[in-house]
C-alpha positions as CSV (number, residue, x, y, z in Angstrom):
1,M,-36.0,50.2,-55.7
2,I,-34.1,52.7,-53.5
3,D,-35.4,53.8,-50.2
4,A,-34.7,57.5,-50.7
5,I,-35.9,58.6,-47.3
6,K,-33.5,56.1,-45.6
7,E,-30.6,57.3,-47.8
8,I,-31.3,61.0,-47.2
9,A,-31.8,60.5,-43.4
10,K,-28.3,58.9,-43.2
11,L,-26.6,62.0,-44.4
12,K,-24.3,63.8,-42.0
13,D,-23.5,67.6,-42.2
14,G,-21.5,68.3,-45.3
15,E,-22.4,65.0,-47.1
16,S,-24.4,64.5,-50.3
17,W,-26.4,61.8,-52.0
18,I,-27.2,61.4,-55.7
19,W,-30.6,60.1,-56.5
20,P,-29.8,57.4,-59.1
21,E,-31.5,57.4,-62.5
22,S,-29.8,56.3,-65.7
23,D,-26.3,57.6,-66.2
24,Y,-26.4,61.0,-64.6
25,G,-28.7,60.8,-61.7
26,K,-31.9,62.6,-61.1
27,A,-31.2,64.8,-58.1
28,E,-28.3,65.7,-55.8
29,I,-29.1,66.3,-52.1
30,W,-26.8,68.0,-49.7
31,L,-27.1,68.3,-45.9
32,K,-25.6,71.5,-44.5
33,N,-26.4,73.2,-41.2
34,N,-29.6,71.0,-40.7
35,L,-31.0,71.9,-44.1
36,Y,-31.3,69.7,-47.1
37,F,-30.4,71.4,-50.4
38,L,-32.0,69.9,-53.4
39,F,-30.4,70.2,-56.9
40,G,-31.8,68.8,-60.1
41,I,-29.4,67.1,-62.4
42,P,-30.0,67.9,-66.1
43,S,-30.9,64.8,-68.2
44,Y,-28.0,65.2,-70.6
45,G,-25.3,66.3,-68.3
46,G,-24.2,69.7,-67.1
47,A,-24.0,71.2,-63.6
48,P,-26.7,70.5,-61.1
49,I,-29.3,73.3,-60.7
50,F,-30.4,74.5,-57.2
51,Y,-34.1,73.9,-56.7
52,K,-35.0,74.5,-53.0
53,A,-33.8,74.0,-49.4
54,F,-35.8,71.8,-47.0
55,E,-35.8,71.6,-43.2
56,K,-34.7,68.2,-41.7
57,D,-38.3,67.3,-40.9
58,E,-39.4,67.8,-44.5
59,I,-37.7,64.7,-46.0
60,N,-41.1,63.3,-47.2
61,T,-41.8,66.6,-49.0
62,L,-38.3,66.6,-50.6
63,V,-38.8,63.0,-51.8
64,K,-42.3,63.8,-53.2
65,T,-40.8,66.8,-55.0
66,V,-38.2,64.7,-56.7
67,K,-40.6,61.9,-57.6
68,S,-42.9,64.5,-59.2
69,W,-40.1,65.3,-61.7
70,T,-40.6,63.5,-65.0
């Protein structure tokens, strides 16, 4: 099992991380200007869809948000 908090916290400005799930991934997270930008990845492909921006101290909330997606 992945440690999402650890992976997200490692990001440097301008970097992204794809939350793995099946072939496409579940979410894409970007760090830009001390904000995490969360994008959902459609189950059957397509462009990621912007969901919400989170402050750097909101990693736990970001992770809970993604885990709530079914």
